[in-house]
Structure formats: structure tokens, C-alpha cells
C-alpha positions as CSV (number, residue, x, y, z in Angstrom):
1,M,166.9,-62.7,246.6
2,L,163.7,-61.4,247.6
3,A,162.8,-60.2,244.2
4,N,163.6,-63.6,242.6
5,Q,161.6,-65.4,245.0
6,S,158.6,-63.0,244.6
7,R,159.0,-63.4,240.7
8,R,158.9,-67.4,241.3
9,S,155.9,-67.1,243.6
10,H,153.9,-65.0,241.0
11,Q,155.0,-67.2,238.3
12,Q,153.6,-70.2,240.2
13,V,150.2,-68.4,241.2
14,R,149.7,-67.5,237.3
15,A,150.8,-71.1,236.2
16,P,147.3,-73.0,236.4
17,F,145.6,-70.0,234.4
18,I,148.4,-70.2,231.6
19,V,147.6,-73.8,231.3
20,V,143.8,-73.3,231.0
21,R,144.5,-70.5,228.6
22,R,146.5,-72.8,226.4
23,R,144.2,-75.4,226.7
24,R,141.3,-73.0,225.4
25,L,143.6,-71.9,222.7
26,R,143.9,-75.5,221.4
27,V,140.2,-76.2,221.6
28,G,139.8,-72.7,219.5
29,L,141.9,-74.1,216.9
30,V,140.0,-77.6,216.7
31,C,136.6,-75.9,216.5
32,S,138.0,-73.3,213.7
33,L,138.5,-76.5,211.8
34,L,135.1,-77.7,212.7
35,A,133.6,-74.6,211.6
36,M,135.1,-75.1,208.1
37,V,132.7,-78.0,207.1
38,S,130.6,-77.0,204.5
39,S,127.1,-76.4,205.2
40,L,124.5,-79.1,204.2
41,A,120.9,-78.7,203.8
42,V,119.2,-81.3,206.2
43,V,115.5,-81.1,206.7
44,T,114.7,-82.3,210.2
45,G,111.8,-80.3,211.2
46,V,109.3,-77.8,209.8
47,T,112.1,-75.5,208.4
48,P,115.4,-76.1,206.9
49,S,118.6,-76.3,209.1
50,V,122.2,-76.6,208.7
51,D,123.8,-79.8,208.8
52,A,124.9,-80.1,212.6
53,G,128.8,-79.9,212.8
54,A,129.1,-77.5,210.0
55,A,129.6,-73.8,209.9
56,G,126.3,-72.1,209.8
57,P,125.9,-69.0,207.5
58,T,127.2,-66.0,208.8
59,T,126.7,-62.5,207.7
60,T,129.4,-60.4,206.2
61,K,130.2,-57.0,205.6
62,K,132.3,-54.7,203.9
63,A,135.4,-53.8,206.0
64,N,135.7,-50.2,206.8
65,K,139.1,-48.3,207.4
66,K,138.5,-48.6,211.1
67,S,137.9,-52.4,211.3
68,T,139.4,-55.3,209.6
69,N,136.6,-57.6,211.1
70,T,134.8,-59.0,207.9
71,T,132.1,-61.0,209.9
72,T,129.3,-60.1,212.2
73,T,127.5,-62.7,214.4
74,V,123.3,-63.1,214.2
75,A,121.7,-62.5,217.4
76,G,119.0,-64.8,218.5
77,P,116.9,-65.7,221.4
78,T,118.1,-67.4,224.8
79,I,116.8,-70.9,224.6
80,V,116.0,-72.2,227.8
81,L,117.7,-75.4,229.0
82,A,116.6,-77.9,231.4
83,Q,119.8,-79.6,232.0
84,F,123.3,-78.5,231.9
85,P,125.1,-80.6,229.2
86,V,128.0,-81.8,231.0
87,Q,128.8,-83.5,234.3
88,G,131.3,-81.4,236.6
89,M,134.0,-80.7,236.9
90,C,134.4,-78.3,233.7
91,D,135.3,-75.0,232.3
92,F,133.8,-72.6,229.7
93,V,134.0,-69.3,228.0
94,D,132.0,-67.2,225.8
95,S,133.9,-68.1,222.5
96,Y,130.7,-67.5,220.1
97,G,131.6,-65.6,216.9
98,A,135.4,-65.7,217.5
99,S,137.2,-65.1,214.4
100,R,137.7,-68.3,212.4
101,S,139.6,-69.3,209.2
102,G,138.1,-68.8,205.8
103,G,136.1,-65.8,207.2
104,R,133.9,-67.7,209.4
105,S,133.1,-67.6,212.9
106,H,132.7,-70.0,216.1
107,E,129.1,-71.3,216.3
108,G,129.0,-73.2,219.5
109,V,130.6,-73.2,223.1
110,D,133.3,-75.5,224.1
111,I,133.0,-77.1,227.7
112,I,136.4,-78.2,228.6
113,A,136.0,-81.2,230.8
114,K,137.7,-84.7,232.0
115,K,137.5,-87.5,229.3
116,G,134.7,-89.8,230.0
117,L,132.5,-87.4,232.1
118,N,128.8,-87.9,231.3
119,I,127.2,-85.8,228.6
120,Y,123.4,-85.2,229.3
121,A,120.4,-84.5,227.1
122,V,119.8,-80.7,227.5
123,N,115.8,-81.0,226.9
124,D,113.4,-83.8,226.3
125,G,113.4,-84.8,222.7
126,T,114.5,-87.2,220.1
127,L,118.0,-88.0,218.6
128,T,117.5,-87.3,214.9
129,K,121.2,-87.8,213.8
130,R,124.1,-89.4,214.7
131,Y,127.9,-88.9,214.0
132,V,130.4,-91.5,214.2
133,D,134.1,-90.9,214.2
134,R,136.0,-91.8,211.3
135,V,138.9,-90.5,209.1
136,G,137.8,-86.7,208.0
137,Q,134.8,-86.6,210.3
138,L,136.0,-83.1,212.0
139,A,133.0,-83.6,214.8
140,G,134.2,-87.3,215.7
141,N,131.3,-89.0,217.8
142,G,128.1,-86.9,218.1
143,W,124.3,-86.5,218.3
144,R,121.8,-84.1,216.8
145,L,119.1,-83.6,219.7
146,T,115.8,-82.3,218.1
147,T,112.8,-80.9,220.3
148,A,109.1,-80.9,219.4
149,D,109.3,-77.2,217.8
150,G,112.4,-78.3,215.6
151,T,114.9,-76.9,217.6
152,Y,118.0,-79.0,217.6
153,Y,121.2,-79.3,220.0
154,F,124.3,-80.5,218.3
155,Y,127.0,-82.3,220.4
156,A,130.3,-83.2,219.1
157,H,133.9,-85.0,220.2
158,M,132.5,-87.6,222.4
159,S,134.4,-90.5,223.3
160,A,131.4,-92.9,223.3
161,F,127.8,-93.1,223.2
162,A,125.3,-94.3,225.9
163,D,124.3,-97.9,225.3
164,G,120.8,-98.6,224.0
165,L,120.5,-95.2,222.1
166,S,120.1,-94.7,218.3
167,V,118.7,-92.4,215.8
168,G,115.1,-92.1,216.4
169,S,115.5,-92.8,220.4
170,T,113.3,-90.4,222.8
171,V,115.4,-88.9,225.6
172,V,114.4,-87.0,228.7
173,A,116.3,-84.0,229.8
174,G,119.1,-85.3,232.1
175,Q,119.4,-88.5,230.5
176,I,123.0,-89.8,229.7
177,I,123.5,-89.9,226.0
178,G,127.4,-90.0,225.7
179,Y,130.8,-89.3,227.4
180,I,133.4,-86.5,227.0
181,G,136.2,-87.1,224.6
182,A,138.4,-85.7,222.1
183,S,137.1,-87.7,218.9
184,G,137.1,-85.9,215.5
185,N,139.7,-83.1,215.2
186,A,140.1,-82.2,219.1
187,G,143.1,-81.9,220.9
188,T,141.6,-81.5,224.1
189,P,138.6,-83.6,225.9
190,H,135.6,-81.1,225.6
191,L,132.1,-81.0,224.3
192,H,131.5,-78.7,221.4
193,F,127.8,-77.5,222.0
194,E,125.3,-75.7,219.5
195,I,121.9,-74.5,219.4
196,H,119.8,-74.2,216.3
197,P,116.4,-72.7,217.2
198,Q,113.6,-74.3,215.3
199,G,116.2,-76.1,212.9
200,G,117.6,-72.6,211.5
201,R,120.7,-70.9,212.0
202,P,123.0,-71.3,215.3
203,I,122.7,-68.9,218.0
204,N,125.1,-68.0,220.9
205,P,124.5,-70.9,223.4
206,T,126.6,-69.3,226.1
207,Q,123.7,-67.6,228.1
208,S,121.7,-70.7,227.7
209,V,124.5,-72.6,229.4
210,I,125.3,-70.2,231.9
211,A,121.6,-70.2,232.9
212,V,122.1,-73.6,234.1
213,N,125.9,-73.9,234.9
214,G,126.5,-77.1,236.2
215,C,130.4,-77.2,236.0
216,K,130.8,-77.7,239.8
217,T,128.0,-80.2,239.9
218,T,129.3,-83.8,240.0
219,D,126.1,-85.6,241.0
220,L,123.7,-87.3,238.4
221,P,120.7,-85.3,237.7
222,A,117.4,-86.7,238.7
223,A,116.4,-87.9,235.1
224,A,119.6,-90.1,235.0
225,I,119.0,-91.5,238.5
226,A,115.3,-92.3,237.5
227,L,116.0,-94.1,234.6
228,S,118.9,-96.2,236.4
229,S,116.3,-97.3,239.0
230,T,113.9,-98.3,236.4
231,T,115.8,-100.1,233.5
232,T,116.5,-103.5,233.5
233,L,119.3,-103.3,230.8
234,T,122.9,-101.9,231.6
235,G,125.7,-101.1,229.3
236,T,129.4,-100.6,230.2
237,A,130.7,-96.9,230.3
238,P,133.9,-95.8,228.7
239,P,137.1,-96.9,230.8
240,T,138.0,-93.6,231.8
241,S,134.1,-92.7,233.0
242,P,133.7,-92.1,236.9
243,T,130.5,-93.9,236.4
244,T,130.3,-97.6,236.2
245,T,126.6,-98.1,234.8
246,T,124.8,-96.8,231.8
247,T,121.2,-96.1,231.7
248,V,119.3,-97.7,228.8
249,P,115.8,-97.1,228.3
250,A,113.1,-99.9,227.3
251,T,113.1,-100.8,223.7
252,T,109.8,-101.2,221.7
253,T,109.3,-102.1,218.2
254,T,107.1,-100.6,215.8
255,T,106.0,-102.3,212.4
256,T,104.4,-101.3,209.2
257,T,103.2,-103.5,206.4
258,T,106.4,-102.5,204.4
259,T,109.0,-102.0,207.0
260,T,110.1,-102.5,210.6
261,T,111.2,-99.8,212.6
262,T,112.9,-100.0,215.9
263,T,112.6,-96.9,218.2
264,T,113.9,-96.3,222.0
265,A,111.6,-94.6,224.4
266,P,112.3,-94.1,227.9
267,P,109.1,-93.9,230.5
268,S,108.0,-90.4,230.7
269,P,108.4,-88.7,234.2
270,A,105.1,-88.8,236.4
271,V,103.3,-85.8,236.7
272,P,104.3,-84.0,240.0
273,G,101.8,-85.0,242.9
274,L,99.6,-86.9,240.5
275,S,98.9,-90.9,240.4
276,Y,96.4,-92.7,238.2
277,D,92.8,-92.9,239.9
278,P,90.4,-94.8,237.5
279,A,87.3,-93.5,239.7
280,L,88.0,-89.9,238.9
281,R,85.5,-88.4,236.3
282,W,85.2,-85.3,233.9
283,H,82.8,-82.7,235.0
284,F,81.9,-80.4,232.0
285,I,81.0,-76.8,232.9
286,T,80.3,-73.6,231.4
287,P,83.4,-72.6,230.1
288,V,85.5,-70.1,232.1
289,A,88.7,-68.4,230.4
290,V,91.7,-68.5,232.8
291,L,94.2,-66.6,230.2
292,T,92.7,-63.9,227.8
293,A,94.3,-63.2,224.4
294,S,95.9,-59.5,225.0
295,S,99.3,-58.0,224.6
296,A,99.6,-57.8,228.6
297,S,99.3,-61.7,228.7
298,A,100.8,-62.8,225.7
299,L,103.1,-65.7,225.9
300,K,106.9,-64.9,225.5
301,P,109.0,-67.1,223.3
302,T,110.4,-70.1,225.5
303,V,109.0,-68.3,228.8
304,T,106.8,-70.4,230.9
305,K,103.8,-68.6,232.0
306,K,101.9,-69.9,235.1
307,I,98.1,-69.5,235.0
308,K,95.9,-69.9,238.0
309,V,92.6,-71.9,237.6
310,A,91.9,-73.0,241.2
311,G,88.9,-70.9,242.5
312,V,88.8,-68.5,239.4
313,N,85.5,-67.8,238.6
314,G,83.8,-70.4,240.3
315,L,86.2,-73.2,239.2
316,S,87.2,-76.0,241.7
317,K,89.8,-75.0,244.3
318,T,90.8,-78.8,244.5
319,A,90.5,-80.2,241.1
320,A,93.3,-82.4,239.9
321,A,93.3,-81.9,236.3
322,V,91.5,-79.9,233.8
323,V,90.5,-80.0,230.0
324,V,91.3,-76.4,228.3
325,R,90.5,-75.3,225.2
326,I,93.3,-73.3,223.4
327,S,92.8,-70.5,220.7
328,A,95.9,-68.6,219.6
329,T,97.3,-66.3,216.9
330,S,100.9,-65.3,216.1
331,K,103.0,-63.2,213.8
332,Q,105.3,-66.2,213.2
333,P,104.9,-70.0,213.4
334,A,105.1,-71.3,217.0
335,S,104.3,-74.4,219.1
336,I,102.5,-74.1,222.1
337,V,102.5,-76.9,224.9
338,V,100.2,-76.7,228.1
339,H,101.6,-78.7,230.8
340,P,101.8,-79.0,234.6
341,C,104.1,-76.7,236.4
342,G,106.9,-77.6,238.4
343,A,108.2,-80.0,235.9
344,P,110.4,-79.6,232.7
345,V,108.6,-78.6,229.6
346,P,107.7,-81.7,227.9
347,A,108.9,-82.3,224.3
348,A,105.2,-82.0,222.9
349,T,102.8,-79.9,221.0
350,S,99.2,-79.1,222.3
351,L,98.6,-76.6,219.4
352,T,100.7,-75.6,216.2
353,V,100.1,-71.7,215.5
354,E,100.6,-70.7,211.8
355,A,101.5,-66.8,211.1
356,G,98.0,-65.0,210.7
357,P,95.0,-67.2,211.3
358,M,93.8,-68.4,214.8
359,A,94.5,-72.0,215.8
360,I,92.4,-73.8,217.7
361,G,92.7,-77.0,220.0
362,Y,92.5,-78.3,223.4
363,A,94.3,-80.2,226.1
364,T,94.2,-82.3,229.2
365,V,96.7,-81.1,231.9
366,A,97.2,-81.9,235.4
367,V,96.8,-78.9,237.9
368,T,99.8,-78.4,240.4
369,E,99.3,-75.9,243.3
370,G,96.1,-74.5,241.7
371,Q,98.1,-73.6,238.4
372,I,98.6,-75.1,234.9
373,C,101.6,-73.9,232.6
374,A,102.2,-72.9,229.1
375,T,105.4,-72.6,226.8
376,S,105.5,-71.5,223.6
377,T,108.3,-71.4,220.8
378,G,107.2,-67.9,219.7
379,A,105.4,-64.8,220.9
380,A,101.7,-65.8,220.8
381,Q,98.6,-64.2,222.1
382,A,96.5,-67.3,223.4
383,R,93.3,-67.7,225.2
384,I,92.9,-70.7,227.2
385,T,89.6,-71.6,228.4
386,V,88.6,-74.5,231.0
387,V,85.7,-76.7,229.9
388,A,85.8,-79.4,232.1
389,Q,87.4,-80.6,235.7
390,L,88.4,-83.8,237.2
391,E,86.4,-84.6,239.9
392,S,84.7,-87.3,241.9
393,A,81.7,-87.5,239.5
394,G,81.1,-86.8,236.0
395,A,81.9,-88.3,232.9
396,G,84.5,-90.8,231.1
397,A,85.5,-90.9,227.6
398,L,84.4,-93.6,225.0
399,P,86.5,-93.6,221.8
400,V,84.3,-94.5,218.8
401,A,85.4,-95.5,215.2
402,T,85.7,-92.0,213.5
403,H,81.9,-91.3,212.6
404,R,81.1,-88.7,210.0
405,V,78.0,-86.9,211.1
406,I,77.5,-84.3,208.1
407,D,79.2,-83.5,204.8
408,T,77.4,-80.8,203.3
409,R,79.5,-81.6,200.0
410,T,76.9,-84.5,199.6
411,T,73.8,-82.5,200.5
412,K,73.7,-78.8,200.3
413,R,76.1,-76.1,200.7
414,L,75.3,-74.3,204.1
415,A,74.1,-70.7,203.8
416,A,75.2,-67.6,206.0
417,N,73.6,-68.0,209.4
418,Q,71.9,-71.0,208.7
419,L,71.3,-73.0,212.1
420,V,72.0,-76.7,211.8
421,T,70.9,-79.3,214.6
422,L,72.8,-82.6,215.0
423,T,70.8,-84.7,217.2
424,P,72.2,-87.3,219.6
425,E,71.3,-90.2,217.3
426,M,73.3,-88.4,214.3
427,L,76.4,-88.0,216.6
428,G,76.2,-91.4,217.8
429,A,75.8,-90.2,221.4
430,S,72.9,-91.0,224.1
431,A,70.8,-88.2,225.5
432,D,72.6,-87.8,228.6
433,S,75.9,-87.8,227.0
434,Q,78.0,-84.5,228.3
435,A,80.2,-83.8,225.5
436,L,82.0,-85.0,222.4
437,T,85.4,-84.6,220.6
438,A,84.8,-84.0,217.0
439,T,87.0,-82.6,214.0
440,F,85.4,-79.7,212.4
441,T,86.4,-78.7,208.7
442,V,85.2,-75.8,206.8
443,I,85.5,-75.9,203.1
444,D,85.5,-73.4,200.6
445,P,83.9,-70.4,202.5
446,A,82.4,-67.4,200.5
447,S,84.9,-65.5,202.6
448,A,86.8,-65.2,206.2
449,G,84.1,-65.7,208.8
450,T,83.3,-67.7,212.0
451,L,81.6,-70.9,212.7
452,L,79.4,-70.9,215.9
453,I,79.2,-74.4,217.8
454,T,77.2,-74.7,220.7
455,P,75.0,-77.1,222.8
456,C,71.8,-76.3,221.2
457,G,70.3,-73.2,223.3
458,G,73.7,-73.0,225.4
459,S,76.7,-70.8,225.2
460,E,78.4,-70.5,221.8
461,V,82.1,-71.5,221.1
462,K,83.0,-69.3,218.3
463,A,85.7,-70.8,215.8
464,P,87.2,-68.2,213.3
465,F,88.4,-69.2,210.0
466,V,90.3,-67.4,207.1
467,A,89.2,-67.2,203.4
468,S,91.2,-70.2,202.5
469,R,90.5,-73.5,200.8
470,M,90.2,-75.6,204.1
471,T,90.5,-75.1,207.7
472,S,90.2,-78.0,210.2
473,F,90.7,-78.2,214.0
474,S,89.4,-80.7,216.9
475,M,87.7,-79.6,219.7
476,V,85.8,-80.8,223.0
477,V,82.4,-79.3,223.0
478,R,79.6,-79.7,225.2
479,M,76.1,-81.2,224.2
480,N,72.8,-81.8,225.7
481,S,69.8,-84.0,225.2
482,T,69.0,-81.8,221.8
483,G,72.3,-82.5,220.6
484,L,75.1,-79.9,219.0
485,C,74.1,-77.1,216.8
486,L,76.2,-75.2,214.2
487,K,75.8,-72.0,212.5
488,P,78.2,-70.2,210.0
489,T,78.3,-66.5,209.6
490,V,79.1,-66.9,205.8
491,A,78.1,-69.7,203.2
492,M,80.3,-72.7,203.4
493,N,80.6,-76.5,203.5
494,V,81.3,-78.1,206.7
495,L,82.6,-81.7,207.6
496,V,81.9,-83.0,211.2
497,D,83.6,-86.4,212.4
498,V,83.0,-87.4,216.0
499,T,85.7,-89.6,217.7
500,T,84.8,-89.3,221.2
501,V,81.7,-89.6,223.6
502,W,81.8,-88.3,226.9
503,R,79.4,-89.9,229.2
504,Q,78.7,-91.4,233.0
505,D,79.4,-95.1,231.9
506,A,82.5,-94.6,230.0
507,P,85.8,-95.2,231.4
508,G,87.9,-92.6,233.3
509,V,90.7,-91.0,231.5
510,F,93.7,-89.5,233.4
511,P,96.4,-87.1,232.3
512,I,100.1,-87.9,232.3
513,T,103.2,-86.1,231.4
514,A,103.2,-85.6,227.4
515,T,105.5,-88.1,226.0
516,R,106.0,-88.2,222.1
517,R,105.8,-91.6,220.8
518,F,106.2,-91.3,217.1
519,D,107.6,-88.6,214.6
520,S,107.9,-89.8,211.0
521,R,110.6,-87.3,210.5
522,T,113.4,-89.0,212.3
523,L,112.7,-92.0,209.7
524,N,112.7,-89.5,207.1
525,V,109.8,-91.6,205.9
526,P,106.4,-89.7,205.8
527,L,103.3,-91.4,207.0
528,G,101.0,-92.9,204.0
529,A,98.4,-95.4,203.1
530,A,100.2,-98.2,204.7
531,P,98.8,-98.9,208.4
532,T,101.7,-97.8,210.6
533,P,101.4,-99.0,214.5
534,V,102.3,-96.7,217.4
535,V,103.4,-98.4,220.3
536,L,102.6,-96.7,223.7
537,G,105.8,-98.3,225.4
538,P,106.2,-97.5,229.1
539,L,104.4,-94.4,230.4
540,A,104.9,-93.3,234.1
541,G,102.0,-92.9,236.1
542,A,100.1,-94.8,233.4
543,P,97.9,-98.2,234.3
544,A,99.5,-101.2,233.4
545,N,97.0,-102.1,230.7
546,V,96.1,-99.0,228.7
547,T,92.9,-99.4,226.7
548,A,92.4,-95.8,225.6
549,A,94.5,-93.1,225.1
550,Q,94.3,-89.2,224.2
551,V,97.1,-88.5,221.3
552,S,98.0,-84.9,220.1
553,L,98.9,-85.3,216.6
554,T,101.0,-82.6,214.7
555,L,100.7,-82.8,210.8
556,I,103.1,-81.2,208.7
557,G,101.9,-80.9,205.4
558,G,104.0,-81.2,202.1
559,A,103.2,-80.2,198.5
560,N,100.2,-81.9,198.8
561,G,97.0,-81.8,201.5
562,A,96.4,-85.0,203.5
563,S,93.7,-86.7,205.8
564,V,94.9,-88.9,208.3
565,F,93.1,-91.7,210.0
566,M,93.8,-93.2,213.3
567,W,92.1,-96.5,214.8
568,P,92.9,-99.4,217.0
569,C,95.1,-102.0,214.8
570,A,93.0,-105.0,215.3
571,R,90.0,-103.1,213.7
572,P,89.5,-102.0,210.1
573,R,90.5,-98.4,209.2
574,P,87.6,-96.1,209.6
575,E,86.0,-94.0,206.5
576,G,86.2,-90.9,208.3
577,S,89.6,-89.0,209.2
578,I,90.5,-87.3,212.4
579,A,92.7,-85.0,210.9
580,V,93.4,-82.7,207.7
581,V,96.1,-80.6,206.8
582,T,96.3,-78.2,203.6
583,P,99.5,-78.2,201.2
584,N,102.5,-76.5,203.2
585,R,100.7,-75.9,206.4
586,Q,100.9,-77.4,210.0
587,A,97.9,-78.3,212.3
588,T,97.7,-80.1,215.6
589,F,94.8,-82.4,216.7
590,S,94.0,-83.9,219.9
591,I,92.2,-87.1,219.4
592,M,90.9,-90.2,221.7
593,T,91.5,-94.1,220.6
594,N,91.0,-97.1,221.4
595,I,94.2,-99.1,222.3
596,A,94.8,-102.7,221.3
597,D,97.9,-104.8,222.1
598,G,99.3,-101.7,223.4
599,R,99.2,-99.8,220.1
600,F,97.1,-98.0,217.8
601,C,97.6,-97.4,214.0
602,L,98.0,-94.3,211.6
603,A,97.4,-93.6,208.1
604,S,96.9,-91.0,205.6
605,N,95.6,-90.5,201.9
606,A,98.7,-88.6,200.8
607,P,102.3,-88.4,202.0
608,V,102.4,-86.3,205.5
609,H,104.9,-86.0,208.6
610,V,103.2,-86.8,211.7
611,L,103.8,-86.4,215.3
612,A,102.2,-88.3,217.7
613,D,102.3,-87.4,221.7
614,I,100.6,-89.2,224.4
615,V,98.8,-87.0,226.9
616,A,96.2,-88.8,228.5
617,V,95.4,-92.5,229.2
618,G,92.5,-94.6,230.3
């Protein structure tokens, strides 16, 4: 009798685990079917990707006598998630790479949870593809969420989508995007979750998910709470959801001369500890390097690096923000964003780095606890130099209609070491102007070399370039009463287009959390000759009436190069371009523009995909 009681007791203890194992087995069978969907090439970013929900390519090898397994999984980096994708309570195990029928392997992680629980955006990004449950649709209801570097996250088997979201909607980490379900070919409510770095092959997401494990967390994340408190629209959650209100971001409409596009964009989170103050101004200084380009200080993929600025080599100990110049090299393409510490990494780009040549740009960023942060999608050696500090006195930013100062193709090609002086009158600036923002384009250099840019008689900025048809970059550079001086180390042609003058009587400009407001890839329609308005929408921490904005533009060139123009929509398009990209290359430019009616316009002389991030306003 005692033996029988003992056996019954043991069976009772094991019962819950047996149920979980059976449930996982059913999910495994479901996802084996999901993995059998044929791979379809879909271009959503810089690199081709496998259609979400389909089994990605696997590496096969000839079976040996000791093993019958014919599939090997591909190792990949651990992608940092800002938010666990599912509201607790839930359960998951590492099933990535598990054998599936047809010689394939499981390419995601299955998070088992009660039907109706919230599903969250794991990082800031854009919803670039929507899957709707229908006959033969194995994924059921799902989303593809794409971040700034092209990495996408695939969600499958939702019971419903969060209200107000559509393809092209910008979401923030922690925002509710759907609800747990068993749509498609799923026998148990769960979320099938995949990670595709830079739009490529999937990697094992388990360690990324473990790092932010929220299976025991039932409370709403901060982003969901913040959106709930600021939105004026509400939607009804699925009947089985434990929540009663769905957050819906504000909606803005973007119109071109040929099409009308509706995009959904929530307000960006405010910079930690920083609020808009129009009285503050930028004090331009002798540049101070706060991060040197060395192997010891190199940026590591997806690892945020904290960089001390307060008090470094005479820098202010109390500056609320800084303007930094960024130069970087990498052995593989990378996207770098400089951002405030103590907040999620924004879905934005400060500088795109191609493999090989140095990339140059600049960023405006808030200082928190004496530091700024930098995050890169790939390993890169970066030099970050402070060129201005936000203080009580200094200069504001005055965007001007793009003004071409010099084009040596129409005059005479520059000789090696030839000094060129651009006077304040040529630059369209007053003699007391402290700095200017300009786009510099090197054309047909005799060989690789360096363009020296300096306030005449002052310290030089060295801008190296390779022996290619064209190299273009934007910079904030100091000037003085004499103007700006240029000197190339090799014979070349050069274009200089001024977009902003920094002077005392100009309005103040203030950094915000970088917010993506336009991505032509989500529409699958490249920018062209027709003016395309970009609506700023709600920007947390910004004034109610924004009259100027600093925009970080990333250009993704196709078979042809392109020149891009930016201007207030109410005015004629300027003759000078603000950014240039060569065929099949990428580049990022940071440009100030005036804002009219809450928007600005973009156009290009050839088809090109463009991403626009708002980084500062005035």
C-alpha cells in the first residue's frame, strides 16, 4: 500500500512537467511545418533577406558513419534586445537548430503563453511586413519589425494585431504590437520569434531572449504605459486579453505629387534628464577627441560604449549636450548611432560605414551623467571629437537654402596642395559666424588623398578619401572672419554646398531622442524627382511649433548614383544638393532644414532609397 501511494505521489509531481513537455512537442511539430515554407527573397534593407516565416537557408554536410544528422546550424552574433517580446507568464526553451522534416532545422524560439497576452516590439523600428491568417498561411497573423541597420524580427501566430498599426508604422521598444494566439498552423498558443541580423540569415535568438527574460513579468513595460497615457485613441484588445486598452500612436499623413502615403508614428521618448530650453546656445571650441580610433577602443557589434566627455581635456563639466564629429572605418558595413546613455538605443543612424574607406559625419547628442554613448551594428574603429558644447551663450543654427559655394568642374581643377580660401561672403555667412554645416564632395581625385578643411589659419580637419569617382560627406566646421580654407593633397575637383550657418542671432537648436520619420524602403518606392513631404509628427521634448530640424539622412544607392535635395515644402527646390551617393554604396549626411507646416520635402535626381531621422529641433 505504501509503495502504491509512493508511486501515485511521484506521478502527481511529474504531471505538470509532462504537460509542458507535450505542449512543447506540439509546438515543435507546428514549427517544423513553418520551417517547410519555401524561401522567398525580399529586399527590406541594404542586404537581401529570407522571407519571414520561411525556413532560412541551412548548411548541409555529408553524413559520416558516426552521425546521421545532415544539418548544421549557423552561428551568429547575439543581438541585444531592449524588451522581452511577450508579457508573462510564459515559458520557452532553446529549440533552435532542432531537426525538422525535409532536412531543415528550426530557426526561431517558441515562447508558450496564454492566448491574449501582449506581444511587444523588442527594439525601436518600423513594421515592414504584415502577415494575415488565411488558408495555407502557416505563420498566421504576424509582423516583421525592422530596425535601422536592416535587422528584422519575425513574429508569428498572433491572435490579433494591436489597433492603429500598419506596414510603415514606427514603433518603440515595449510598445504592444499584437497578442498571443495560435493562428496559422499552430496547435498551442505561442509566439514564434526569429532574428535576422541586417536582413540576412536567422541566428539563434535564445540567448538574446534569455538576456531580457520577462516570462515572470506581468506588468506593462514603460513604453506601453507612456503611449497609453499620451494617446487619444483607444482600441479593443482580443476578448481573452488580460488588458482592456490597446495603445495607438498618433497618425500623420505624408503626401507626394503622385501618391498619398499614411504612416503611423508614435512620439519619441524624451532624452533622459533633458528638456527643451530655447535660451541655450552652442559654443564652438578647439576640437577635443573623446574616443580615439584604435583596436583597444573599437566599437563592438551591438555593444553600447560609454564615452566620457565632461571635463575631458578642458571640456565643460556641465554641458547639457555636445556636437561631435565622427570618423570611422570598418572591415564590414556598419551603422553607428551616437545617443544619450541611460535610454534604449534609438532606431536611427548617425553614420553609415562601408567596408574599407573612412566615413565622416557628425551628430548632436545630449550628455547624461557626463557621458555620451555609441552603438554600432558591426565592429568599427571610430574617432569621436567634440566640436561644440551646449551652454548659456554661443551660436544658434540658421538653415539656409542650399548654397553652392564652389564647383571646380566649372572653373579649374584644383592642384595638389593648392590653398583655396572661401570668404564669408562666398559662404553666405556674416564675419562673426562661428561655424557652418556643409556637404563636401570630392570628384575624380588623381589618387587616394586627404582634403584639409580649416578655419583659415586655425587647426585642420583631415578628411581622407579613396581613389574613387566620387566621395561625399557632411560636416560642421568652424570658420572665422577670414572664412574657410581648403587644401587637397592630390589634384581633384571639389564641390562645397552650405546648408547651415551657426551665428549668435540664429535660433537655438536642441537635441531630442533620434526618431525615424521616413524610410522609403517600407513603401518599396525609392525617392525620385517628385517632391516627397516628410511630416515631423509628435516629438517628445520638442517645442510645440518646430521651425527647424537637424535631419540625419541615410542614402542607399542602387545601380545609379543620386543627388538628394531637401528644403521647406513651401519654397522652391534649391539648386544645390545636400547629399550625394555613388552606385551601390551607402552614406549618411546630417543636415539642418527649415520646417514649414510641420514638414520638409525631399527629392532626388535618380531613384534612391532614403532614411530620415530627426535628431535635433529648434
